[in-house]
mmCIF file of the C-alpha atoms, coordinates in Angstrom:
data_MODEL
# 
_entry.id   MODEL 
# 
loop_
_atom_site.group_PDB 
_atom_site.id 
_atom_site.type_symbol 
_atom_site.label_atom_id 
_atom_site.label_alt_id 
_atom_site.label_comp_id 
_atom_site.label_asym_id 
_atom_site.label_entity_id 
_atom_site.label_seq_id 
_atom_site.pdbx_PDB_ins_code 
_atom_site.Cartn_x 
_atom_site.Cartn_y 
_atom_site.Cartn_z 
_atom_site.occupancy 
_atom_site.B_iso_or_equiv 
_atom_site.pdbx_formal_charge 
_atom_site.auth_seq_id 
_atom_site.auth_comp_id 
_atom_site.auth_asym_id 
_atom_site.auth_atom_id 
_atom_site.pdbx_PDB_model_num 
ATOM 1   C CA . MET A 1 1   ? -0.003 -0.134 -0.288  1.00 0.00 ? 1   MET A CA 1 
ATOM 2   C CA . LEU A 1 2   ? 1.524  3.215  -0.881  1.00 0.00 ? 2   LEU A CA 1 
ATOM 3   C CA . GLN A 1 3   ? 2.118  5.241  2.397   1.00 0.00 ? 3   GLN A CA 1 
ATOM 4   C CA . GLY A 1 4   ? 1.640  8.972  2.983   1.00 0.00 ? 4   GLY A CA 1 
ATOM 5   C CA . GLY A 1 5   ? -0.327 11.630 4.421   1.00 0.00 ? 5   GLY A CA 1 
ATOM 6   C CA . THR A 1 6   ? -2.297 14.611 3.577   1.00 0.00 ? 6   THR A CA 1 
ATOM 7   C CA . MET A 1 7   ? -0.267 17.580 2.064   1.00 0.00 ? 7   MET A CA 1 
ATOM 8   C CA . PRO A 1 8   ? -1.114 21.450 3.060   1.00 0.00 ? 8   PRO A CA 1 
ATOM 9   C CA . ASN A 1 9   ? -3.103 21.606 0.063   1.00 0.00 ? 9   ASN A CA 1 
ATOM 10  C CA . GLY A 1 10  ? -5.651 19.000 0.579   1.00 0.00 ? 10  GLY A CA 1 
ATOM 11  C CA . GLN A 1 11  ? -3.672 16.227 -2.002  1.00 0.00 ? 11  GLN A CA 1 
ATOM 12  C CA . LYS A 1 12  ? -2.858 13.144 -0.938  1.00 0.00 ? 12  LYS A CA 1 
ATOM 13  C CA . ASN A 1 13  ? 1.065  12.489 -0.299  1.00 0.00 ? 13  ASN A CA 1 
ATOM 14  C CA . ILE A 1 14  ? 1.415  9.504  -2.405  1.00 0.00 ? 14  ILE A CA 1 
ATOM 15  C CA . ALA A 1 15  ? 5.313  8.933  -1.428  1.00 0.00 ? 15  ALA A CA 1 
ATOM 16  C CA . PRO A 1 16  ? 6.557  7.367  -4.978  1.00 0.00 ? 16  PRO A CA 1 
ATOM 17  C CA . GLU A 1 17  ? 9.961  6.913  -4.385  1.00 0.00 ? 17  GLU A CA 1 
ATOM 18  C CA . LYS A 1 18  ? 10.188 3.468  -3.401  1.00 0.00 ? 18  LYS A CA 1 
ATOM 19  C CA . TYR A 1 19  ? 7.625  2.363  -6.048  1.00 0.00 ? 19  TYR A CA 1 
ATOM 20  C CA . ILE A 1 20  ? 9.938  4.461  -8.661  1.00 0.00 ? 20  ILE A CA 1 
ATOM 21  C CA . ILE A 1 21  ? 13.106 2.292  -7.170  1.00 0.00 ? 21  ILE A CA 1 
ATOM 22  C CA . GLU A 1 22  ? 10.857 -0.863 -7.245  1.00 0.00 ? 22  GLU A CA 1 
ATOM 23  C CA . ALA A 1 23  ? 9.365  -0.728 -10.550 1.00 0.00 ? 23  ALA A CA 1 
ATOM 24  C CA . THR A 1 24  ? 13.060 0.437  -12.388 1.00 0.00 ? 24  THR A CA 1 
ATOM 25  C CA . ARG A 1 25  ? 14.968 -2.482 -10.513 1.00 0.00 ? 25  ARG A CA 1 
ATOM 26  C CA . GLU A 1 26  ? 12.041 -5.123 -11.595 1.00 0.00 ? 26  GLU A CA 1 
ATOM 27  C CA . ILE A 1 27  ? 12.125 -3.734 -15.299 1.00 0.00 ? 27  ILE A CA 1 
ATOM 28  C CA . PHE A 1 28  ? 16.243 -3.458 -15.395 1.00 0.00 ? 28  PHE A CA 1 
ATOM 29  C CA . SER A 1 29  ? 16.145 -7.026 -13.866 1.00 0.00 ? 29  SER A CA 1 
ATOM 30  C CA . THR A 1 30  ? 13.850 -8.809 -16.017 1.00 0.00 ? 30  THR A CA 1 
ATOM 31  C CA . MET A 1 31  ? 14.229 -7.036 -19.405 1.00 0.00 ? 31  MET A CA 1 
ATOM 32  C CA . LEU A 1 32  ? 17.838 -6.293 -19.317 1.00 0.00 ? 32  LEU A CA 1 
ATOM 33  C CA . MET A 1 33  ? 19.569 -8.633 -16.984 1.00 0.00 ? 33  MET A CA 1 
ATOM 34  C CA . MET A 1 34  ? 20.918 -5.523 -15.612 1.00 0.00 ? 34  MET A CA 1 
ATOM 35  C CA . GLU A 1 35  ? 20.963 -4.614 -11.532 1.00 0.00 ? 35  GLU A CA 1 
ATOM 36  C CA . VAL A 1 36  ? 20.334 -0.618 -10.618 1.00 0.00 ? 36  VAL A CA 1 
ATOM 37  C CA . ASN A 1 37  ? 21.332 1.262  -7.798  1.00 0.00 ? 37  ASN A CA 1 
ATOM 38  C CA . ALA A 1 38  ? 19.049 4.177  -6.287  1.00 0.00 ? 38  ALA A CA 1 
ATOM 39  C CA . ASP A 1 39  ? 19.076 7.628  -4.897  1.00 0.00 ? 39  ASP A CA 1 
ATOM 40  C CA . VAL A 1 40  ? 16.364 9.381  -4.361  1.00 0.00 ? 40  VAL A CA 1 
ATOM 41  C CA . ILE A 1 41  ? 17.053 13.239 -4.903  1.00 0.00 ? 41  ILE A CA 1 
ATOM 42  C CA . VAL A 1 42  ? 15.473 15.120 -1.956  1.00 0.00 ? 42  VAL A CA 1 
ATOM 43  C CA . ASP A 1 43  ? 15.722 18.770 -3.874  1.00 0.00 ? 43  ASP A CA 1 
ATOM 44  C CA . PRO A 1 44  ? 15.013 18.048 -7.524  1.00 0.00 ? 44  PRO A CA 1 
ATOM 45  C CA . ASP A 1 45  ? 15.559 21.490 -8.781  1.00 0.00 ? 45  ASP A CA 1 
ATOM 46  C CA . ALA A 1 46  ? 18.594 21.692 -6.817  1.00 0.00 ? 46  ALA A CA 1 
ATOM 47  C CA . VAL A 1 47  ? 20.190 18.754 -9.092  1.00 0.00 ? 47  VAL A CA 1 
ATOM 48  C CA . GLU A 1 48  ? 21.543 19.254 -12.279 1.00 0.00 ? 48  GLU A CA 1 
ATOM 49  C CA . ILE A 1 49  ? 20.267 15.956 -14.662 1.00 0.00 ? 49  ILE A CA 1 
ATOM 50  C CA . HIS A 1 50  ? 22.616 15.415 -18.046 1.00 0.00 ? 50  HIS A CA 1 
ATOM 51  C CA . SER A 1 51  ? 20.184 14.544 -20.131 1.00 0.00 ? 51  SER A CA 1 
ATOM 52  C CA . ASP A 1 52  ? 20.612 13.664 -24.415 1.00 0.00 ? 52  ASP A CA 1 
ATOM 53  C CA . ILE A 1 53  ? 17.098 11.845 -24.270 1.00 0.00 ? 53  ILE A CA 1 
ATOM 54  C CA . LEU A 1 54  ? 14.189 12.667 -22.720 1.00 0.00 ? 54  LEU A CA 1 
ATOM 55  C CA . SER A 1 55  ? 10.969 9.465  -22.934 1.00 0.00 ? 55  SER A CA 1 
ATOM 56  C CA . ILE A 1 56  ? 7.858  11.065 -21.230 1.00 0.00 ? 56  ILE A CA 1 
ATOM 57  C CA . ILE A 1 57  ? 4.750  9.172  -20.342 1.00 0.00 ? 57  ILE A CA 1 
ATOM 58  C CA . GLY A 1 58  ? 1.397  11.082 -19.601 1.00 0.00 ? 58  GLY A CA 1 
ATOM 59  C CA . LEU A 1 59  ? -0.812 10.676 -16.209 1.00 0.00 ? 59  LEU A CA 1 
ATOM 60  C CA . GLY A 1 60  ? -4.545 11.458 -16.678 1.00 0.00 ? 60  GLY A CA 1 
ATOM 61  C CA . GLY A 1 61  ? -7.698 10.506 -14.656 1.00 0.00 ? 61  GLY A CA 1 
ATOM 62  C CA . GLY A 1 62  ? -7.132 10.179 -10.448 1.00 0.00 ? 62  GLY A CA 1 
ATOM 63  C CA . LEU A 1 63  ? -3.237 11.594 -10.750 1.00 0.00 ? 63  LEU A CA 1 
ATOM 64  C CA . ARG A 1 64  ? -2.241 13.784 -13.470 1.00 0.00 ? 64  ARG A CA 1 
ATOM 65  C CA . GLY A 1 65  ? 1.142  14.739 -14.695 1.00 0.00 ? 65  GLY A CA 1 
ATOM 66  C CA . MET A 1 66  ? 4.265  12.922 -16.056 1.00 0.00 ? 66  MET A CA 1 
ATOM 67  C CA . VAL A 1 67  ? 6.460  9.834  -15.830 1.00 0.00 ? 67  VAL A CA 1 
ATOM 68  C CA . ALA A 1 68  ? 9.968  11.021 -17.199 1.00 0.00 ? 68  ALA A CA 1 
ATOM 69  C CA . ILE A 1 69  ? 13.084 8.837  -18.274 1.00 0.00 ? 69  ILE A CA 1 
ATOM 70  C CA . HIS A 1 70  ? 16.347 11.235 -18.505 1.00 0.00 ? 70  HIS A CA 1 
ATOM 71  C CA . CYS A 1 71  ? 19.573 9.746  -20.067 1.00 0.00 ? 71  CYS A CA 1 
ATOM 72  C CA . PRO A 1 72  ? 22.882 11.170 -20.985 1.00 0.00 ? 72  PRO A CA 1 
ATOM 73  C CA . ALA A 1 73  ? 23.630 9.683  -24.735 1.00 0.00 ? 73  ALA A CA 1 
ATOM 74  C CA . GLU A 1 74  ? 26.022 7.011  -23.599 1.00 0.00 ? 74  GLU A CA 1 
ATOM 75  C CA . THR A 1 75  ? 23.720 5.894  -21.122 1.00 0.00 ? 75  THR A CA 1 
ATOM 76  C CA . ALA A 1 76  ? 20.743 5.218  -23.586 1.00 0.00 ? 76  ALA A CA 1 
ATOM 77  C CA . LYS A 1 77  ? 22.868 3.469  -26.424 1.00 0.00 ? 77  LYS A CA 1 
ATOM 78  C CA . LYS A 1 78  ? 23.862 1.171  -24.356 1.00 0.00 ? 78  LYS A CA 1 
ATOM 79  C CA . ILE A 1 79  ? 20.613 0.501  -22.454 1.00 0.00 ? 79  ILE A CA 1 
ATOM 80  C CA . THR A 1 80  ? 19.016 -0.183 -26.002 1.00 0.00 ? 80  THR A CA 1 
ATOM 81  C CA . ALA A 1 81  ? 21.677 -2.393 -26.917 1.00 0.00 ? 81  ALA A CA 1 
ATOM 82  C CA . PHE A 1 82  ? 21.612 -4.466 -23.992 1.00 0.00 ? 82  PHE A CA 1 
ATOM 83  C CA . PHE A 1 83  ? 17.171 -4.041 -24.821 1.00 0.00 ? 83  PHE A CA 1 
ATOM 84  C CA . LEU A 1 84  ? 17.869 -5.362 -28.327 1.00 0.00 ? 84  LEU A CA 1 
ATOM 85  C CA . ASP A 1 85  ? 20.452 -7.224 -28.378 1.00 0.00 ? 85  ASP A CA 1 
ATOM 86  C CA . MET A 1 86  ? 22.202 -5.369 -30.926 1.00 0.00 ? 86  MET A CA 1 
ATOM 87  C CA . GLU A 1 87  ? 25.101 -2.555 -31.185 1.00 0.00 ? 87  GLU A CA 1 
ATOM 88  C CA . ILE A 1 88  ? 23.839 1.125  -31.002 1.00 0.00 ? 88  ILE A CA 1 
ATOM 89  C CA . THR A 1 89  ? 26.186 4.165  -32.109 1.00 0.00 ? 89  THR A CA 1 
ATOM 90  C CA . GLU A 1 90  ? 23.557 6.826  -32.527 1.00 0.00 ? 90  GLU A CA 1 
ATOM 91  C CA . LEU A 1 91  ? 20.649 8.098  -30.839 1.00 0.00 ? 91  LEU A CA 1 
ATOM 92  C CA . ASP A 1 92  ? 18.551 7.095  -33.703 1.00 0.00 ? 92  ASP A CA 1 
ATOM 93  C CA . ASP A 1 93  ? 14.435 5.672  -33.688 1.00 0.00 ? 93  ASP A CA 1 
ATOM 94  C CA . ASP A 1 94  ? 15.757 2.451  -31.720 1.00 0.00 ? 94  ASP A CA 1 
ATOM 95  C CA . VAL A 1 95  ? 17.010 4.438  -29.044 1.00 0.00 ? 95  VAL A CA 1 
ATOM 96  C CA . LYS A 1 96  ? 13.771 6.620  -28.698 1.00 0.00 ? 96  LYS A CA 1 
ATOM 97  C CA . ASP A 1 97  ? 11.545 3.709  -28.805 1.00 0.00 ? 97  ASP A CA 1 
ATOM 98  C CA . ALA A 1 98  ? 13.442 1.447  -26.484 1.00 0.00 ? 98  ALA A CA 1 
ATOM 99  C CA . ILE A 1 99  ? 13.611 4.577  -23.990 1.00 0.00 ? 99  ILE A CA 1 
ATOM 100 C CA . GLY A 1 100 ? 10.304 4.999  -24.431 1.00 0.00 ? 100 GLY A CA 1 
ATOM 101 C CA . GLU A 1 101 ? 9.013  1.512  -23.581 1.00 0.00 ? 101 GLU A CA 1 
ATOM 102 C CA . ILE A 1 102 ? 11.135 1.562  -20.779 1.00 0.00 ? 102 ILE A CA 1 
ATOM 103 C CA . ALA A 1 103 ? 9.450  4.889  -19.344 1.00 0.00 ? 103 ALA A CA 1 
ATOM 104 C CA . ASN A 1 104 ? 6.102  2.912  -20.170 1.00 0.00 ? 104 ASN A CA 1 
ATOM 105 C CA . MET A 1 105 ? 7.073  -0.157 -18.490 1.00 0.00 ? 105 MET A CA 1 
ATOM 106 C CA . VAL A 1 106 ? 7.616  1.975  -15.086 1.00 0.00 ? 106 VAL A CA 1 
ATOM 107 C CA . ALA A 1 107 ? 4.586  4.262  -15.187 1.00 0.00 ? 107 ALA A CA 1 
ATOM 108 C CA . GLY A 1 108 ? 2.565  0.878  -15.882 1.00 0.00 ? 108 GLY A CA 1 
ATOM 109 C CA . GLY A 1 109 ? 4.696  -0.685 -12.679 1.00 0.00 ? 109 GLY A CA 1 
ATOM 110 C CA . LEU A 1 110 ? 3.280  2.704  -11.218 1.00 0.00 ? 110 LEU A CA 1 
ATOM 111 C CA . LYS A 1 111 ? 0.059  2.475  -12.329 1.00 0.00 ? 111 LYS A CA 1 
ATOM 112 C CA . THR A 1 112 ? -0.503 -0.659 -10.367 1.00 0.00 ? 112 THR A CA 1 
ATOM 113 C CA . PHE A 1 113 ? 0.513  0.855  -6.820  1.00 0.00 ? 113 PHE A CA 1 
ATOM 114 C CA . PHE A 1 114 ? -1.351 4.020  -7.630  1.00 0.00 ? 114 PHE A CA 1 
ATOM 115 C CA . ALA A 1 115 ? -4.325 1.527  -8.275  1.00 0.00 ? 115 ALA A CA 1 
ATOM 116 C CA . GLU A 1 116 ? -3.470 -0.231 -5.091  1.00 0.00 ? 116 GLU A CA 1 
ATOM 117 C CA . ALA A 1 117 ? -4.026 3.019  -2.941  1.00 0.00 ? 117 ALA A CA 1 
ATOM 118 C CA . GLY A 1 118 ? -7.051 3.886  -5.013  1.00 0.00 ? 118 GLY A CA 1 
ATOM 119 C CA . ILE A 1 119 ? -6.041 6.001  -7.527  1.00 0.00 ? 119 ILE A CA 1 
ATOM 120 C CA . ASN A 1 120 ? -7.156 5.247  -10.557 1.00 0.00 ? 120 ASN A CA 1 
ATOM 121 C CA . THR A 1 121 ? -4.644 6.157  -13.211 1.00 0.00 ? 121 THR A CA 1 
ATOM 122 C CA . GLU A 1 122 ? -4.290 6.122  -17.264 1.00 0.00 ? 122 GLU A CA 1 
ATOM 123 C CA . LEU A 1 123 ? -1.247 6.472  -19.355 1.00 0.00 ? 123 LEU A CA 1 
ATOM 124 C CA . ALA A 1 124 ? -0.802 8.340  -22.890 1.00 0.00 ? 124 ALA A CA 1 
ATOM 125 C CA . LEU A 1 125 ? 1.599  7.100  -25.406 1.00 0.00 ? 125 LEU A CA 1 
ATOM 126 C CA . PRO A 1 126 ? 5.467  7.545  -25.013 1.00 0.00 ? 126 PRO A CA 1 
ATOM 127 C CA . SER A 1 127 ? 6.939  11.095 -26.484 1.00 0.00 ? 127 SER A CA 1 
ATOM 128 C CA . SER A 1 128 ? 10.926 10.854 -26.384 1.00 0.00 ? 128 SER A CA 1 
ATOM 129 C CA . VAL A 1 129 ? 12.901 14.194 -27.663 1.00 0.00 ? 129 VAL A CA 1 
ATOM 130 C CA . VAL A 1 130 ? 16.703 14.080 -28.125 1.00 0.00 ? 130 VAL A CA 1 
ATOM 131 C CA . GLY A 1 131 ? 18.752 17.481 -27.633 1.00 0.00 ? 131 GLY A CA 1 
ATOM 132 C CA . HIS A 1 132 ? 21.354 18.458 -25.429 1.00 0.00 ? 132 HIS A CA 1 
ATOM 133 C CA . ALA A 1 133 ? 20.927 19.296 -21.773 1.00 0.00 ? 133 ALA A CA 1 
ATOM 134 C CA . ILE A 1 134 ? 17.110 19.139 -22.057 1.00 0.00 ? 134 ILE A CA 1 
ATOM 135 C CA . LYS A 1 135 ? 15.428 19.982 -18.938 1.00 0.00 ? 135 LYS A CA 1 
ATOM 136 C CA . VAL A 1 136 ? 11.456 19.738 -17.884 1.00 0.00 ? 136 VAL A CA 1 
ATOM 137 C CA . ARG A 1 137 ? 9.632  22.367 -15.650 1.00 0.00 ? 137 ARG A CA 1 
ATOM 138 C CA . GLY A 1 138 ? 6.386  21.967 -14.328 1.00 0.00 ? 138 GLY A CA 1 
ATOM 139 C CA . TYR A 1 139 ? 4.066  24.048 -13.153 1.00 0.00 ? 139 TYR A CA 1 
ATOM 140 C CA . PRO A 1 140 ? 3.618  25.587 -9.583  1.00 0.00 ? 140 PRO A CA 1 
ATOM 141 C CA . GLY A 1 141 ? 2.098  23.183 -7.092  1.00 0.00 ? 141 GLY A CA 1 
ATOM 142 C CA . VAL A 1 142 ? 3.379  20.040 -8.773  1.00 0.00 ? 142 VAL A CA 1 
ATOM 143 C CA . GLN A 1 143 ? 4.711  17.254 -6.879  1.00 0.00 ? 143 GLN A CA 1 
ATOM 144 C CA . ARG A 1 144 ? 8.473  16.108 -7.920  1.00 0.00 ? 144 ARG A CA 1 
ATOM 145 C CA . CYS A 1 145 ? 10.012 13.194 -7.408  1.00 0.00 ? 145 CYS A CA 1 
ATOM 146 C CA . VAL A 1 146 ? 13.145 12.164 -8.946  1.00 0.00 ? 146 VAL A CA 1 
ATOM 147 C CA . VAL A 1 147 ? 15.436 9.268  -8.213  1.00 0.00 ? 147 VAL A CA 1 
ATOM 148 C CA . SER A 1 148 ? 18.446 8.237  -9.502  1.00 0.00 ? 148 SER A CA 1 
ATOM 149 C CA . PHE A 1 149 ? 20.034 5.831  -11.328 1.00 0.00 ? 149 PHE A CA 1 
ATOM 150 C CA . THR A 1 150 ? 23.647 3.999  -12.161 1.00 0.00 ? 150 THR A CA 1 
ATOM 151 C CA . CYS A 1 151 ? 23.552 0.914  -13.784 1.00 0.00 ? 151 CYS A CA 1 
ATOM 152 C CA . ASP A 1 152 ? 26.597 -1.084 -16.379 1.00 0.00 ? 152 ASP A CA 1 
ATOM 153 C CA . ALA A 1 153 ? 25.276 1.041  -19.147 1.00 0.00 ? 153 ALA A CA 1 
ATOM 154 C CA . GLY A 1 154 ? 25.554 4.339  -16.452 1.00 0.00 ? 154 GLY A CA 1 
ATOM 155 C CA . PRO A 1 155 ? 23.631 7.226  -14.906 1.00 0.00 ? 155 PRO A CA 1 
ATOM 156 C CA . PHE A 1 156 ? 19.968 7.759  -15.663 1.00 0.00 ? 156 PHE A CA 1 
ATOM 157 C CA . TRP A 1 157 ? 17.394 9.620  -13.542 1.00 0.00 ? 157 TRP A CA 1 
ATOM 158 C CA . VAL A 1 158 ? 13.464 8.857  -13.404 1.00 0.00 ? 158 VAL A CA 1 
ATOM 159 C CA . GLU A 1 159 ? 10.944 11.480 -12.675 1.00 0.00 ? 159 GLU A CA 1 
ATOM 160 C CA . LEU A 1 160 ? 7.540  11.782 -11.352 1.00 0.00 ? 160 LEU A CA 1 
ATOM 161 C CA . SER A 1 161 ? 5.826  14.963 -11.494 1.00 0.00 ? 161 SER A CA 1 
ATOM 162 C CA . TYR A 1 162 ? 2.134  14.942 -10.606 1.00 0.00 ? 162 TYR A CA 1 
ATOM 163 C CA . VAL A 1 163 ? -0.694 16.501 -8.936  1.00 0.00 ? 163 VAL A CA 1 
ATOM 164 C CA . ILE A 1 164 ? -4.084 14.531 -7.559  1.00 0.00 ? 164 ILE A CA 1 
ATOM 165 C CA . PRO A 1 165 ? -7.173 16.479 -8.920  1.00 0.00 ? 165 PRO A CA 1 
# 
């Protein structure tokens, strides 16, 4: 069961960090045969995320916002190479699709946890963006949780930004 209380603005506090870690570890373990180490970022606005590819899954229903996977280019290429069992040399459509699918699986895992907490959540299709030093900014009042991961492929970050209407 998701733990938490009520936030000052009356929203439910779902304390998602542990569920982000659990869902990400399960996906990397089963799909990539890779272990990940996690570190919850206490103040996401104070940390510089070095991202060359960003895959986002929109959230709707009882929890609105997004799940995002942020990866440096080399990490994204290595993850994709593990995922597809082929050599990857550039940030191409295969990389965008693979990182988008990982974002989709993490969001699906979180959807299950939200359902256990009585929060019905709907997922949008993944979108991927390639660029240099990509940053995401949310609206005021949006709860933001970022977990930093490292694995054999390199560092990456999983972000959940949300409001509960």
